[in-house]
C-alpha positions in Angstrom: 10.9 -0.9 -14.7 10.0 -1.0 -11.0 8.9 2.4 -9.6 9.7 3.0 -5.9 8.6 6.3 -4.5 10.3 8.2 -1.6 13.5 6.2 -1.7 16.0 8.8 -2.9 19.5 7.5 -2.5 18.5 4.2 -0.9 18.1 2.3 -4.2 20.7 -0.5 -4.1 23.4 -0.2 -6.8 22.7 -3.7 -8.2 19.2 -2.8 -9.2 19.6 1.0 -9.8 19.4 0.6 -13.6 16.0 -1.1 -13.3 14.5 1.0 -10.5 13.4 4.6 -10.3 13.0 6.2 -6.9 11.0 9.3 -6.6 8.8 11.3 -4.3 5.1 11.5 -5.2 2.0 12.8 -3.5 -0.2 9.7 -3.8 -3.3 11.7 -3.2 -2.8 13.1 -6.7 -2.7 11.2 -10.0 0.4 9.0 -10.5 2.7 11.0 -12.9 4.6 8.0 -14.1 2.8 5.9 -16.7 3.8 2.5 -17.9 5.9 1.1 -15.0 5.8 -2.6 -14.6 5.2 -2.4 -10.8 3.9 0.2 -8.4 4.8 -0.5 -4.8 2.7 0.7 -1.9 4.6 -0.3 1.3 2.9 0.6 4.6 0.8 3.2 2.9 -2.8 2.1 2.8 -3.1 1.1 6.5 -2.5 4.8 7.4 -5.6 5.9 5.6 -9.4 5.5 5.9 -11.2 3.5 3.3 -12.2 6.7 1.5 -8.6 7.9 1.1 -7.2 4.4 0.4 -9.6 4.1 -2.5 -8.6 7.5 -3.7 -4.9 6.4 -3.6 -5.6 3.3 -5.6 -7.8 5.1 -8.1 -4.9 7.6 -8.6 -2.8 4.7 -9.9 -5.4 3.4 -12.3 -4.8 5.9 -15.2 -1.0 5.1 -15.1 -1.4 1.3 -15.4 -0.7 -0.5 -18.6 -1.7 -4.1 -19.4 0.3 -6.4 -17.3 1.3 -3.7 -14.7 1.1 -4.7 -11.1 0.2 -2.8 -7.9 2.0 -4.5 -5.0 0.7 -3.7 -1.6 3.1 -4.5 1.3 0.9 -4.0 4.3 -0.7 -5.9 7.3 -3.5 -8.4 6.7 -5.1 -9.3 10.0 -5.4 -13.1 10.2 -8.4 -15.0 11.6 -8.4 -15.1 15.5 -6.3 -17.8 16.9 -3.9 -18.2 13.9 -1.1 -16.3 15.6 0.2 -16.5 19.1 -1.3 -14.3 21.8 1.5 -11.7 21.7 1.5 -11.4 17.9 -2.3 -11.1 17.8 -2.2 -8.5 20.5 0.4 -6.5 18.6 -1.7 -6.4 15.4 -4.8 -5.3 17.3 -2.7 -2.6 19.1 -1.6 -1.4 15.7 -5.2 -1.4 14.5 -6.3 0.7 17.6 -3.3 3.1 17.0 -4.3 3.6 13.4 -7.9 4.3 14.4 -6.8 6.8 17.2 -4.1 8.7 15.2 -5.2 8.5 11.6 -8.9 7.5 11.5 -7.6 4.5 9.6 -7.4 0.7 10.3 -5.6 -2.5 9.7 -7.6 -4.8 7.4 -8.4 -8.5 7.2 -8.6 -10.3 3.8 -12.3 -9.6 3.3 -11.8 -5.9 4.0 -8.8 -5.7 1.6 -10.9 -7.4 -1.1 -13.8 -5.0 -0.6 -11.3 -2.0 -0.7 -9.8 -3.2 -4.0 -13.3 -3.9 -5.5 -14.4 -0.4 -4.6 -11.3 1.1 -6.1 -11.9 -0.6 -9.5 
């Protein structure tokens, strides 16, 4: 089973039998235990490290062996990997996250540190 939160009626008919869409306050413990996949799409970049760790730790008790947490979010590449406009857009998003949410976009090392802290 794939658990997607906050989708409501947007679950495509061809996968509806295998997907459960539901609303959930991710700052509280995950109520669904035993799903194969937990998807966090554009969630963690909205939150400071403290809250991002809390969100991840709220999933931990629900995980069973083999379960996956899939994070669909931005990973800032090394400088010079992207073209100037794409790089500027990512840094603009990072500044916006800092200004509006006290959060940030993360590079690979920062993501690794976040997941390690959440363990």
